[in-house]
C-alpha angles and dihedrals in degrees: 000000000000091000091062090064095057113106138165117357091356092059092049091048091050091055091053094053100032094113092048095051097042094099100031124119118241093255092052092047093052091047090052091048093051091048091054100045103022100057118128091005092108094054090045090054092049091052090049091047094055093045099047115121136171108261101159133012125343091245091056091048092050091052093051092044095051091048091055092042093053091048091052093047089055087067096044135353094192095107128116113247089234088064092067093036093054093045092050093053092047090054095055124103111276097249092046093043093056093056095043091049096058091051092067095220108208095210144012095263092057091047090052091051092049092049092051091048094049092048090053092049094045094047090047092053092050092053092045095052097038109115119210115245114252125205114224115259114250113260121209119203123199129192091255092059094055115103132190116265116257119261092242129026113248111229115236116251110260118242108258124225089242091060091048090050092050090051092050092048092049091053092046092048091063093058093044092050089056091053093046092050093050093046094049094046094049098046094042090052092051097041094243132153109262092220106045104013095237125130110291124228142143091269094042120133123177112252121246091235118065134147107281097218089057091056092047094050095044092051090051093045098051100035115142122243091257092050091046091051091051091047091050091052092047091046092052089052091049091049092050095049098029089232125183126190135221127191129242092246090059094061106035104028091238117156119262138180095239107040134092134176127231130196104228145168114225111195087337094309117120110238143166111240128193121211102210126176089190094067118081096209141023118261139186124202116260094231092050091047089062087073094048131082132225099051111165138176116262112246086234123017114238139202122230118213114208121211091248090062100258120128125217129196123236127183105152135065143168110235117216093354112191118234136156141199132180091359093305121117127213138177118214139168107242121194115212115243138153101254104160097187107050127032093224142357131216109209138183093291090066094040092053092046091056097043139158090064139155117225127186104190093184095052090038092231132129138183115204133187119244135166088266093052134260115352124198118215126186118203126225110264125221090256090058096050 
């Protein structure tokens, strides 16, 4: 009965192996068939899965994503659910991805619902604010309206920086309003706390442990006009001087609420590494860097401002420096700086790269996102120092 369903190349192949398969059991025959016609399909699906992007509507992207996901699961179901969730969010359109990311969706179904909701809100705002094009009214000039040209041309008033700033803020306000609307609608519908995203109630208090990237993005999203003005001024100063920052805990080993220490191996050298959300970049100590390879000049030398007010100079770095901890391997750009206390520091550049992440500062434990999925890292406790 099965032979009657073979057509085309499969029928020709069956004729060539008919003697070989005459005495095979059904399981062996199906395995032979899959080996012949299913080769390279798994690798092809994996390449498609990592390249998939939203090019049309969210609904169309969800359909294509689920088709690929089901094909991959037919080969192996031993994949963490966060693997598919993370890949789905990364494939979304940039404006939709930003809003979905800060919601911390726990599963793929929730992420799909959030993406559809944000698309609906964003498209509605575009239609609402779209102004119809108007053709200029005809203007008739008579001889009586003509005047003599002035003796000297009057220069046009230059555009002031204040006007430029108002234009930039007006354009930015439209995008922020979209994010605020989507965030309020989603959390109100689910009965969640607007600040931390947990279940709301009369006795509710926000937990001490939240995802750090959520806090950073919410503070940036809902900043007041005064705060935004100060941030713009500070940012312009940082851009002019190419200034980095480093926290107090990174230079004097004092305790802090948002630091943890890892036991690592950088290019095979055993080192003590500090994970520090108060440092803007990742650094490695100058003396330790003498034993490492790949040191290069920075394209533009930078200054590093320490929390105590002092400023250090940095003009070298190690691009994509290999390091490992707890059997997990990473590649990070380390700037060279005289640290003295710790051998290396992981700053906000590394934390943002591996977001979304879950950090428990009290338990000194973190879960970060990598290309292989979610990775758990346990910090060195004070008793182990």
